[in-house]
PyMOL Python script that loads the backbone (N, CA, C, O; Angstrom):
from pymol import cmd

cmd.read_pdbstr("""\
ATOM      1  N   PRO A   1      10.294  13.578   7.176  1.00  0.00           N
ATOM      2  CA  PRO A   1       9.547  12.457   6.326  1.00  0.00           C
ATOM      3  C   PRO A   1       8.994  13.013   5.029  1.00  0.00           C
ATOM      4  O   PRO A   1       8.556  14.161   4.963  1.00  0.00           O
ATOM      5  N   ARG A   2       9.018  12.277   4.118  1.00  0.00           N
ATOM      6  CA  ARG A   2       8.787  12.557   2.888  1.00  0.00           C
ATOM      7  C   ARG A   2       8.065  11.532   2.257  1.00  0.00           C
ATOM      8  O   ARG A   2       8.574  10.413   2.319  1.00  0.00           O
ATOM      9  N   VAL A   3       6.657  11.689   1.474  1.00  0.00           N
ATOM     10  CA  VAL A   3       5.809  10.813   0.945  1.00  0.00           C
ATOM     11  C   VAL A   3       5.496  11.363  -0.556  1.00  0.00           C
ATOM     12  O   VAL A   3       5.139  12.533  -0.693  1.00  0.00           O
ATOM     13  N   ASN A   4       5.642  10.465  -1.724  1.00  0.00           N
ATOM     14  CA  ASN A   4       5.277  11.193  -3.072  1.00  0.00           C
ATOM     15  C   ASN A   4       4.458  10.197  -3.688  1.00  0.00           C
ATOM     16  O   ASN A   4       4.737   9.001  -3.592  1.00  0.00           O
ATOM     17  N   PHE A   5       3.494  10.604  -4.295  1.00  0.00           N
ATOM     18  CA  PHE A   5       2.863   9.773  -5.234  1.00  0.00           C
ATOM     19  C   PHE A   5       2.663  10.326  -6.742  1.00  0.00           C
ATOM     20  O   PHE A   5       2.365  11.481  -7.046  1.00  0.00           O
ATOM     21  N   GLY A   6       2.881   9.295  -7.572  1.00  0.00           N
ATOM     22  CA  GLY A   6       2.668   9.652  -8.963  1.00  0.00           C
ATOM     23  C   GLY A   6       1.739   8.898  -9.758  1.00  0.00           C
ATOM     24  O   GLY A   6       1.672   7.678  -9.610  1.00  0.00           O
ATOM     25  N   HIS A   7       1.015   9.504 -10.588  1.00  0.00           N
ATOM     26  CA  HIS A   7       0.259   8.913 -11.435  1.00  0.00           C
ATOM     27  C   HIS A   7       0.631   9.210 -12.740  1.00  0.00           C
ATOM     28  O   HIS A   7       0.851  10.351 -13.144  1.00  0.00           O
ATOM     29  N   ILE A   8       0.729   7.863 -13.621  1.00  0.00           N
ATOM     30  CA  ILE A   8       0.867   8.066 -14.877  1.00  0.00           C
ATOM     31  C   ILE A   8      -0.359   7.464 -15.741  1.00  0.00           C
ATOM     32  O   ILE A   8      -0.725   6.306 -15.542  1.00  0.00           O
ATOM     33  N   GLY A   9      -0.914   8.197 -16.602  1.00  0.00           N
ATOM     34  CA  GLY A   9      -1.963   7.782 -17.385  1.00  0.00           C
ATOM     35  C   GLY A   9      -1.931   6.772 -18.467  1.00  0.00           C
ATOM     36  O   GLY A   9      -0.775   6.445 -18.732  1.00  0.00           O
ATOM     37  N   GLN A  10      -2.769   6.218 -19.124  1.00  0.00           N
ATOM     38  CA  GLN A  10      -2.232   5.342 -20.197  1.00  0.00           C
ATOM     39  C   GLN A  10      -1.760   6.177 -21.292  1.00  0.00           C
ATOM     40  O   GLN A  10      -2.178   7.291 -21.606  1.00  0.00           O
ATOM     41  N   GLN A  11      -0.659   5.364 -21.932  1.00  0.00           N
ATOM     42  CA  GLN A  11       0.109   5.966 -22.970  1.00  0.00           C
ATOM     43  C   GLN A  11       0.159   5.020 -24.075  1.00  0.00           C
ATOM     44  O   GLN A  11      -0.168   3.836 -23.988  1.00  0.00           O
ATOM     45  N   TRP A  12       0.658   5.704 -25.287  1.00  0.00           N
ATOM     46  CA  TRP A  12       0.938   4.694 -26.433  1.00  0.00           C
ATOM     47  C   TRP A  12       2.439   4.540 -26.403  1.00  0.00           C
ATOM     48  O   TRP A  12       3.237   5.451 -26.182  1.00  0.00           O
ATOM     49  N   ALA A  13       2.724   3.286 -26.652  1.00  0.00           N
ATOM     50  CA  ALA A  13       4.144   2.597 -26.335  1.00  0.00           C
ATOM     51  C   ALA A  13       4.689   2.863 -27.893  1.00  0.00           C
ATOM     52  O   ALA A  13       5.882   3.142 -28.013  1.00  0.00           O
ATOM     53  N   THR A  14       3.991   2.800 -28.897  1.00  0.00           N
ATOM     54  CA  THR A  14       4.643   2.732 -30.353  1.00  0.00           C
ATOM     55  C   THR A  14       4.183   4.093 -31.095  1.00  0.00           C
ATOM     56  O   THR A  14       3.411   4.844 -30.498  1.00  0.00           O
ATOM     57  N   LEU A  15       4.599   4.387 -32.252  1.00  0.00           N
ATOM     58  CA  LEU A  15       4.184   5.445 -32.954  1.00  0.00           C
ATOM     59  C   LEU A  15       2.726   5.053 -33.807  1.00  0.00           C
ATOM     60  O   LEU A  15       1.994   5.868 -34.369  1.00  0.00           O
ATOM     61  N   PHE A  16       2.576   3.909 -33.746  1.00  0.00           N
ATOM     62  CA  PHE A  16       1.378   3.278 -34.698  1.00  0.00           C
ATOM     63  C   PHE A  16       0.115   3.400 -33.984  1.00  0.00           C
ATOM     64  O   PHE A  16      -0.884   3.431 -34.701  1.00  0.00           O
ATOM     65  N   GLN A  17      -0.068   3.481 -32.631  1.00  0.00           N
ATOM     66  CA  GLN A  17      -1.258   3.467 -31.859  1.00  0.00           C
ATOM     67  C   GLN A  17      -2.276   2.675 -32.170  1.00  0.00           C
ATOM     68  O   GLN A  17      -3.445   3.035 -32.313  1.00  0.00           O
ATOM     69  N   ASN A  18      -1.712   1.257 -32.311  1.00  0.00           N
ATOM     70  CA  ASN A  18      -2.449   0.171 -32.837  1.00  0.00           C
ATOM     71  C   ASN A  18      -3.150  -0.853 -31.409  1.00  0.00           C
ATOM     72  O   ASN A  18      -2.596  -1.799 -30.851  1.00  0.00           O
ATOM     73  N   VAL A  19      -4.429  -0.297 -31.132  1.00  0.00           N
ATOM     74  CA  VAL A  19      -5.131  -1.112 -30.223  1.00  0.00           C
ATOM     75  C   VAL A  19      -5.329  -2.463 -30.233  1.00  0.00           C
ATOM     76  O   VAL A  19      -5.289  -3.212 -29.257  1.00  0.00           O
ATOM     77  N   GLY A  20      -5.594  -2.817 -31.651  1.00  0.00           N
ATOM     78  CA  GLY A  20      -5.602  -4.402 -31.969  1.00  0.00           C
ATOM     79  C   GLY A  20      -4.340  -5.281 -31.214  1.00  0.00           C
ATOM     80  O   GLY A  20      -4.516  -6.171 -30.382  1.00  0.00           O
ATOM     81  N   ARG A  21      -3.036  -4.801 -31.718  1.00  0.00           N
ATOM     82  CA  ARG A  21      -1.899  -5.069 -31.046  1.00  0.00           C
ATOM     83  C   ARG A  21      -1.395  -4.794 -29.909  1.00  0.00           C
ATOM     84  O   ARG A  21      -0.247  -5.130 -29.618  1.00  0.00           O
ATOM     85  N   GLY A  22      -2.274  -4.066 -29.007  1.00  0.00           N
ATOM     86  CA  GLY A  22      -1.927  -3.836 -27.587  1.00  0.00           C
ATOM     87  C   GLY A  22      -0.636  -3.080 -27.302  1.00  0.00           C
ATOM     88  O   GLY A  22       0.258  -3.426 -26.530  1.00  0.00           O
ATOM     89  N   ASP A  23      -0.705  -1.777 -28.209  1.00  0.00           N
ATOM     90  CA  ASP A  23       0.429  -0.823 -28.197  1.00  0.00           C
ATOM     91  C   ASP A  23       0.311   0.058 -27.205  1.00  0.00           C
ATOM     92  O   ASP A  23       1.150   0.952 -27.090  1.00  0.00           O
ATOM     93  N   SER A  24      -0.835  -0.065 -26.264  1.00  0.00           N
ATOM     94  CA  SER A  24      -0.855   0.957 -25.265  1.00  0.00           C
ATOM     95  C   SER A  24      -0.438   0.360 -23.797  1.00  0.00           C
ATOM     96  O   SER A  24      -0.814  -0.786 -23.554  1.00  0.00           O
ATOM     97  N   ILE A  25       0.376   1.122 -22.725  1.00  0.00           N
ATOM     98  CA  ILE A  25       0.770   0.873 -21.834  1.00  0.00           C
ATOM     99  C   ILE A  25      -0.551   1.478 -20.781  1.00  0.00           C
ATOM    100  O   ILE A  25      -1.136   2.542 -20.980  1.00  0.00           O
ATOM    101  N   VAL A  26      -0.781   0.715 -19.874  1.00  0.00           N
ATOM    102  CA  VAL A  26      -1.927   0.932 -18.866  1.00  0.00           C
ATOM    103  C   VAL A  26      -1.552   2.134 -17.919  1.00  0.00           C
ATOM    104  O   VAL A  26      -0.400   2.559 -17.826  1.00  0.00           O
ATOM    105  N   GLU A  27      -2.555   2.610 -17.271  1.00  0.00           N
ATOM    106  CA  GLU A  27      -1.987   3.698 -16.191  1.00  0.00           C
ATOM    107  C   GLU A  27      -1.493   3.010 -14.884  1.00  0.00           C
ATOM    108  O   GLU A  27      -1.674   1.829 -14.589  1.00  0.00           O
ATOM    109  N   ARG A  28      -0.847   3.939 -14.163  1.00  0.00           N
ATOM    110  CA  ARG A  28      -0.339   3.300 -13.002  1.00  0.00           C
ATOM    111  C   ARG A  28      -0.224   4.303 -12.058  1.00  0.00           C
ATOM    112  O   ARG A  28      -0.092   5.477 -12.405  1.00  0.00           O
ATOM    113  N   ASN A  29      -0.274   3.842 -10.496  1.00  0.00           N
ATOM    114  CA  ASN A  29       0.041   4.912  -9.526  1.00  0.00           C
ATOM    115  C   ASN A  29       1.162   3.921  -8.588  1.00  0.00           C
ATOM    116  O   ASN A  29       1.166   2.736  -8.256  1.00  0.00           O
ATOM    117  N   ILE A  30       2.207   5.238  -8.336  1.00  0.00           N
ATOM    118  CA  ILE A  30       3.117   4.624  -7.719  1.00  0.00           C
ATOM    119  C   ILE A  30       3.620   5.484  -6.264  1.00  0.00           C
ATOM    120  O   ILE A  30       3.929   6.675  -6.289  1.00  0.00           O
ATOM    121  N   LEU A  31       3.631   4.831  -5.305  1.00  0.00           N
ATOM    122  CA  LEU A  31       3.742   5.517  -3.850  1.00  0.00           C
ATOM    123  C   LEU A  31       4.967   5.107  -3.122  1.00  0.00           C
ATOM    124  O   LEU A  31       5.214   4.005  -2.632  1.00  0.00           O
ATOM    125  N   ASN A  32       5.849   6.411  -3.137  1.00  0.00           N
ATOM    126  CA  ASN A  32       6.995   6.250  -2.366  1.00  0.00           C
ATOM    127  C   ASN A  32       7.117   6.944  -1.128  1.00  0.00           C
ATOM    128  O   ASN A  32       6.254   7.751  -0.782  1.00  0.00           O
ATOM    129  N   ALA A  33       8.162   6.684  -0.405  1.00  0.00           N
ATOM    130  CA  ALA A  33       8.226   7.287   1.178  1.00  0.00           C
ATOM    131  C   ALA A  33       9.753   7.351   1.531  1.00  0.00           C
ATOM    132  O   ALA A  33      10.601   6.639   0.992  1.00  0.00           O
ATOM    133  N   GLN A  34       9.980   8.202   2.411  1.00  0.00           N
ATOM    134  CA  GLN A  34      11.207   7.955   3.220  1.00  0.00           C
ATOM    135  C   GLN A  34      11.075   8.832   4.393  1.00  0.00           C
ATOM    136  O   GLN A  34      10.187   9.681   4.478  1.00  0.00           O
ATOM    137  N   ILE A  35      12.018   8.609   5.353  1.00  0.00           N
ATOM    138  CA  ILE A  35      12.313   9.262   6.649  1.00  0.00           C
ATOM    139  C   ILE A  35      13.766   9.368   6.896  1.00  0.00           C
ATOM    140  O   ILE A  35      14.452   8.371   6.671  1.00  0.00           O
ATOM    141  N   ALA A  36      14.321  10.451   7.329  1.00  0.00           N
ATOM    142  CA  ALA A  36      15.628  10.647   7.514  1.00  0.00           C
ATOM    143  C   ALA A  36      15.889  11.067   9.097  1.00  0.00           C
ATOM    144  O   ALA A  36      15.129  11.795   9.736  1.00  0.00           O
ATOM    145  N   TYR A  37      16.971  10.538   9.552  1.00  0.00           N
ATOM    146  CA  TYR A  37      17.385  11.297  10.955  1.00  0.00           C
ATOM    147  C   TYR A  37      18.892  11.920  10.977  1.00  0.00           C
ATOM    148  O   TYR A  37      19.877  11.219  10.746  1.00  0.00           O
ATOM    149  N   ASN A  38      18.960  13.191  11.255  1.00  0.00           N
ATOM    150  CA  ASN A  38      20.198  13.796  11.265  1.00  0.00           C
ATOM    151  C   ASN A  38      20.805  14.035  12.247  1.00  0.00           C
ATOM    152  O   ASN A  38      20.311  14.833  13.043  1.00  0.00           O
ATOM    153  N   HIS A  39      22.010  13.459  12.510  1.00  0.00           N
ATOM    154  CA  HIS A  39      23.186  13.568  13.887  1.00  0.00           C
ATOM    155  C   HIS A  39      24.279  14.144  13.429  1.00  0.00           C
ATOM    156  O   HIS A  39      25.070  13.363  12.900  1.00  0.00           O
ATOM    157  N   GLY A  40      24.697  15.671  13.469  1.00  0.00           N
ATOM    158  CA  GLY A  40      25.781  15.962  13.207  1.00  0.00           C
ATOM    159  C   GLY A  40      26.038  15.737  11.587  1.00  0.00           C
ATOM    160  O   GLY A  40      25.177  15.964  10.736  1.00  0.00           O
ATOM    161  N   THR A  41      27.300  15.278  11.323  1.00  0.00           N
ATOM    162  CA  THR A  41      27.460  15.142   9.755  1.00  0.00           C
ATOM    163  C   THR A  41      26.983  13.713   9.528  1.00  0.00           C
ATOM    164  O   THR A  41      27.798  13.109   8.831  1.00  0.00           O
ATOM    165  N   TRP A  42      26.047  13.049   9.844  1.00  0.00           N
ATOM    166  CA  TRP A  42      25.499  11.803   9.698  1.00  0.00           C
ATOM    167  C   TRP A  42      24.157  12.122   9.363  1.00  0.00           C
ATOM    168  O   TRP A  42      23.587  13.092   9.863  1.00  0.00           O
ATOM    169  N   THR A  43      23.561  11.272   8.453  1.00  0.00           N
ATOM    170  CA  THR A  43      22.206  11.107   8.110  1.00  0.00           C
ATOM    171  C   THR A  43      21.834   9.778   7.867  1.00  0.00           C
ATOM    172  O   THR A  43      22.416   9.242   6.924  1.00  0.00           O
ATOM    173  N   LEU A  44      21.074   9.164   8.433  1.00  0.00           N
ATOM    174  CA  LEU A  44      20.296   7.868   8.375  1.00  0.00           C
ATOM    175  C   LEU A  44      19.043   7.938   7.650  1.00  0.00           C
ATOM    176  O   LEU A  44      18.219   8.768   8.034  1.00  0.00           O
ATOM    177  N   THR A  45      18.770   7.197   6.661  1.00  0.00           N
ATOM    178  CA  THR A  45      17.670   7.332   6.000  1.00  0.00           C
ATOM    179  C   THR A  45      16.830   5.994   5.547  1.00  0.00           C
ATOM    180  O   THR A  45      17.415   5.154   4.863  1.00  0.00           O
ATOM    181  N   ALA A  46      15.688   5.829   5.863  1.00  0.00           N
ATOM    182  CA  ALA A  46      15.103   4.588   5.627  1.00  0.00           C
ATOM    183  C   ALA A  46      14.084   4.934   4.525  1.00  0.00           C
ATOM    184  O   ALA A  46      13.452   5.978   4.684  1.00  0.00           O
ATOM    185  N   TYR A  47      13.826   4.133   3.344  1.00  0.00           N
ATOM    186  CA  TYR A  47      13.141   4.407   2.327  1.00  0.00           C
ATOM    187  C   TYR A  47      12.434   3.171   1.610  1.00  0.00           C
ATOM    188  O   TYR A  47      12.824   2.013   1.763  1.00  0.00           O
ATOM    189  N   GLY A  48      11.449   3.507   0.883  1.00  0.00           N
ATOM    190  CA  GLY A  48      10.643   2.484   0.083  1.00  0.00           C
ATOM    191  C   GLY A  48      10.018   3.144  -1.007  1.00  0.00           C
ATOM    192  O   GLY A  48       9.556   4.283  -0.955  1.00  0.00           O
ATOM    193  N   THR A  49      10.019   2.344  -2.061  1.00  0.00           N
ATOM    194  CA  THR A  49       9.438   2.560  -3.276  1.00  0.00           C
ATOM    195  C   THR A  49       8.670   1.992  -3.981  1.00  0.00           C
ATOM    196  O   THR A  49       9.016   0.817  -4.101  1.00  0.00           O
ATOM    197  N   ASN A  50       7.670   2.255  -4.594  1.00  0.00           N
ATOM    198  CA  ASN A  50       6.609   1.204  -4.978  1.00  0.00           C
ATOM    199  C   ASN A  50       5.936   0.610  -3.950  1.00  0.00           C
ATOM    200  O   ASN A  50       5.691  -0.594  -4.012  1.00  0.00           O
ATOM    201  N   LEU A  51       5.554   1.356  -2.888  1.00  0.00           N
ATOM    202  CA  LEU A  51       5.133   0.664  -1.585  1.00  0.00           C
ATOM    203  C   LEU A  51       3.765  -0.203  -1.935  1.00  0.00           C
ATOM    204  O   LEU A  51       3.497  -1.193  -1.254  1.00  0.00           O
ATOM    205  N   THR A  52       3.230   0.058  -2.620  1.00  0.00           N
ATOM    206  CA  THR A  52       1.794  -0.921  -2.837  1.00  0.00           C
ATOM    207  C   THR A  52       2.051  -2.152  -3.794  1.00  0.00           C
ATOM    208  O   THR A  52       1.139  -2.939  -4.046  1.00  0.00           O
ATOM    209  N   ASN A  53       3.461  -2.309  -4.376  1.00  0.00           N
ATOM    210  CA  ASN A  53       3.995  -3.149  -5.128  1.00  0.00           C
ATOM    211  C   ASN A  53       3.315  -3.403  -6.195  1.00  0.00           C
ATOM    212  O   ASN A  53       3.081  -4.579  -6.473  1.00  0.00           O
ATOM    213  N   GLN A  54       2.856  -2.365  -7.014  1.00  0.00           N
ATOM    214  CA  GLN A  54       2.047  -2.532  -8.295  1.00  0.00           C
ATOM    215  C   GLN A  54       2.759  -3.113  -9.376  1.00  0.00           C
ATOM    216  O   GLN A  54       3.902  -2.713  -9.599  1.00  0.00           O
ATOM    217  N   HIS A  55       2.232  -4.031 -10.107  1.00  0.00           N
ATOM    218  CA  HIS A  55       2.932  -4.634 -11.173  1.00  0.00           C
ATOM    219  C   HIS A  55       2.320  -4.152 -12.360  1.00  0.00           C
ATOM    220  O   HIS A  55       1.109  -4.163 -12.579  1.00  0.00           O
ATOM    221  N   TYR A  56       3.386  -3.645 -13.269  1.00  0.00           N
ATOM    222  CA  TYR A  56       2.973  -2.872 -14.501  1.00  0.00           C
ATOM    223  C   TYR A  56       4.124  -2.907 -15.537  1.00  0.00           C
ATOM    224  O   TYR A  56       5.289  -3.217 -15.290  1.00  0.00           O
ATOM    225  N   PRO A  57       3.682  -2.590 -16.575  1.00  0.00           N
ATOM    226  CA  PRO A  57       4.655  -2.746 -17.776  1.00  0.00           C
ATOM    227  C   PRO A  57       5.154  -1.187 -18.015  1.00  0.00           C
ATOM    228  O   PRO A  57       4.393  -0.291 -18.380  1.00  0.00           O
ATOM    229  N   ALA A  58       6.496  -1.029 -17.759  1.00  0.00           N
ATOM    230  CA  ALA A  58       7.052   0.532 -18.010  1.00  0.00           C
ATOM    231  C   ALA A  58       7.171   0.531 -19.262  1.00  0.00           C
ATOM    232  O   ALA A  58       6.630   1.541 -19.713  1.00  0.00           O
ATOM    233  N   ALA A  59       7.730  -0.269 -20.262  1.00  0.00           N
ATOM    234  CA  ALA A  59       7.794  -0.037 -21.566  1.00  0.00           C
ATOM    235  C   ALA A  59       7.322  -1.449 -22.383  1.00  0.00           C
ATOM    236  O   ALA A  59       7.077  -2.566 -21.927  1.00  0.00           O
ATOM    237  N   LEU A  60       7.297  -0.949 -23.751  1.00  0.00           N
ATOM    238  CA  LEU A  60       6.856  -1.940 -24.619  1.00  0.00           C
ATOM    239  C   LEU A  60       7.476  -1.720 -25.974  1.00  0.00           C
ATOM    240  O   LEU A  60       7.522  -0.658 -26.594  1.00  0.00           O
ATOM    241  N   ASN A  61       7.977  -2.971 -26.354  1.00  0.00           N
ATOM    242  CA  ASN A  61       9.042  -2.889 -27.858  1.00  0.00           C
ATOM    243  C   ASN A  61       8.846  -4.041 -28.502  1.00  0.00           C
ATOM    244  O   ASN A  61       9.204  -5.104 -27.994  1.00  0.00           O
ATOM    245  N   SER A  62       8.239  -3.975 -29.729  1.00  0.00           N
ATOM    246  CA  SER A  62       7.994  -5.456 -30.784  1.00  0.00           C
ATOM    247  C   SER A  62       7.285  -6.221 -30.090  1.00  0.00           C
ATOM    248  O   SER A  62       7.579  -7.406 -30.246  1.00  0.00           O
ATOM    249  N   GLY A  63       6.092  -5.931 -29.062  1.00  0.00           N
ATOM    250  CA  GLY A  63       5.184  -6.927 -28.629  1.00  0.00           C
ATOM    251  C   GLY A  63       5.698  -7.314 -27.362  1.00  0.00           C
ATOM    252  O   GLY A  63       4.911  -7.881 -26.605  1.00  0.00           O
ATOM    253  N   LEU A  64       7.016  -7.093 -26.934  1.00  0.00           N
ATOM    254  CA  LEU A  64       7.485  -7.435 -25.654  1.00  0.00           C
ATOM    255  C   LEU A  64       7.295  -6.103 -24.545  1.00  0.00           C
ATOM    256  O   LEU A  64       7.616  -4.927 -24.718  1.00  0.00           O
ATOM    257  N   TYR A  65       6.660  -6.750 -23.367  1.00  0.00           N
ATOM    258  CA  TYR A  65       6.479  -5.805 -22.365  1.00  0.00           C
ATOM    259  C   TYR A  65       7.965  -5.704 -21.429  1.00  0.00           C
ATOM    260  O   TYR A  65       8.741  -6.653 -21.317  1.00  0.00           O
ATOM    261  N   PHE A  66       8.122  -4.652 -20.937  1.00  0.00           N
ATOM    262  CA  PHE A  66       9.301  -4.882 -19.713  1.00  0.00           C
ATOM    263  C   PHE A  66       8.613  -4.255 -18.422  1.00  0.00           C
ATOM    264  O   PHE A  66       7.879  -3.273 -18.309  1.00  0.00           O
ATOM    265  N   ALA A  67       9.072  -5.101 -17.548  1.00  0.00           N
ATOM    266  CA  ALA A  67       8.204  -4.762 -16.211  1.00  0.00           C
ATOM    267  C   ALA A  67       8.825  -3.736 -15.484  1.00  0.00           C
ATOM    268  O   ALA A  67      10.045  -3.574 -15.496  1.00  0.00           O
ATOM    269  N   GLY A  68       7.902  -2.909 -14.737  1.00  0.00           N
ATOM    270  CA  GLY A  68       8.441  -1.658 -13.981  1.00  0.00           C
ATOM    271  C   GLY A  68       9.078  -2.286 -12.657  1.00  0.00           C
ATOM    272  O   GLY A  68       9.036  -3.486 -12.387  1.00  0.00           O
ATOM    273  N   ALA A  69       9.690  -1.272 -11.851  1.00  0.00           N
ATOM    274  CA  ALA A  69      10.470  -1.625 -10.891  1.00  0.00           C
ATOM    275  C   ALA A  69       9.522  -2.236  -9.824  1.00  0.00           C
ATOM    276  O   ALA A  69       8.465  -1.663  -9.558  1.00  0.00           O
ATOM    277  N   PRO A  70       9.858  -3.315  -9.248  1.00  0.00           N
ATOM    278  CA  PRO A  70       9.117  -3.858  -7.877  1.00  0.00           C
ATOM    279  C   PRO A  70       9.217  -3.084  -6.501  1.00  0.00           C
ATOM    280  O   PRO A  70      10.060  -2.190  -6.427  1.00  0.00           O
ATOM    281  N   ARG A  71       8.442  -3.352  -5.436  1.00  0.00           N
ATOM    282  CA  ARG A  71       8.831  -2.563  -4.335  1.00  0.00           C
ATOM    283  C   ARG A  71      10.095  -2.782  -3.855  1.00  0.00           C
ATOM    284  O   ARG A  71      10.582  -3.908  -3.762  1.00  0.00           O
ATOM    285  N   GLN A  72      10.630  -1.814  -3.559  1.00  0.00           N
ATOM    286  CA  GLN A  72      12.252  -1.722  -3.145  1.00  0.00           C
ATOM    287  C   GLN A  72      12.184  -1.024  -1.807  1.00  0.00           C
ATOM    288  O   GLN A  72      11.555   0.022  -1.651  1.00  0.00           O
ATOM    289  N   TYR A  73      12.750  -1.545  -0.992  1.00  0.00           N
ATOM    290  CA  TYR A  73      13.259  -0.718   0.340  1.00  0.00           C
ATOM    291  C   TYR A  73      14.569  -0.889   0.967  1.00  0.00           C
ATOM    292  O   TYR A  73      15.248  -1.878   0.691  1.00  0.00           O
ATOM    293  N   GLY A  74      14.985   0.025   1.812  1.00  0.00           N
ATOM    294  CA  GLY A  74      16.304  -0.083   2.151  1.00  0.00           C
ATOM    295  C   GLY A  74      16.600   1.124   3.062  1.00  0.00           C
ATOM    296  O   GLY A  74      15.806   2.055   3.203  1.00  0.00           O
ATOM    297  N   VAL A  75      17.832   1.039   3.688  1.00  0.00           N
ATOM    298  CA  VAL A  75      18.387   2.150   4.474  1.00  0.00           C
ATOM    299  C   VAL A  75      19.676   2.655   3.915  1.00  0.00           C
ATOM    300  O   VAL A  75      20.458   1.809   3.480  1.00  0.00           O
ATOM    301  N   LYS A  76      20.013   3.942   3.864  1.00  0.00           N
ATOM    302  CA  LYS A  76      21.267   4.593   3.450  1.00  0.00           C
ATOM    303  C   LYS A  76      21.989   5.387   4.638  1.00  0.00           C
ATOM    304  O   LYS A  76      21.283   6.049   5.399  1.00  0.00           O
ATOM    305  N   LEU A  77      23.000   5.351   4.768  1.00  0.00           N
ATOM    306  CA  LEU A  77      23.773   5.925   5.543  1.00  0.00           C
ATOM    307  C   LEU A  77      25.026   7.031   4.873  1.00  0.00           C
ATOM    308  O   LEU A  77      25.982   6.683   4.180  1.00  0.00           O
ATOM    309  N   LEU A  78      24.669   8.492   5.334  1.00  0.00           N
ATOM    310  CA  LEU A  78      25.471   9.341   4.480  1.00  0.00           C
ATOM    311  C   LEU A  78      26.562   9.990   5.607  1.00  0.00           C
ATOM    312  O   LEU A  78      26.248  10.073   6.795  1.00  0.00           O
ATOM    313  N   LYS A  79      27.597  10.343   5.206  1.00  0.00           N
ATOM    314  CA  LYS A  79      28.662  11.077   5.826  1.00  0.00           C
ATOM    315  C   LYS A  79      29.037  12.049   5.190  1.00  0.00           C
ATOM    316  O   LYS A  79      29.607  11.847   4.118  1.00  0.00           O
ATOM    317  N   THR A  80      28.819  13.455   5.682  1.00  0.00           N
ATOM    318  CA  THR A  80      28.922  14.748   5.018  1.00  0.00           C
ATOM    319  C   THR A  80      30.467  15.240   5.725  1.00  0.00           C
ATOM    320  O   THR A  80      30.760  15.292   6.920  1.00  0.00           O
ATOM    321  N   PHE A  81      31.308  15.571   4.525  1.00  0.00           N
ATOM    322  CA  PHE A  81      32.485  16.034   5.054  1.00  0.00           C
ATOM    323  C   PHE A  81      32.572  17.512   4.894  1.00  0.00           C
ATOM    324  O   PHE A  81      33.560  18.120   5.307  1.00  0.00           O
TER     325      PHE A  81
END
""", "prot")
cmd.dss("prot")
cmd.show_as("cartoon", "prot")
cmd.util.cbc("prot")
cmd.orient("prot")
């Protein structure tokens, strides 16, 4: 099993650092996890990213905010040759 946590503090999104225009991006915390099962040459992995489903702007350009990735989860099957 693997769990990771990432914290990104508040940051400026432009060179101008204009608080009045909202040129900063808020801080965020992202939690991801995965678990894998190996059987011979096969690996089955279940994973999840942004498990708390935090909504946050990932980027800002010309006053437009671009959303960060939403919660995602899935299963991967890997065959090693």
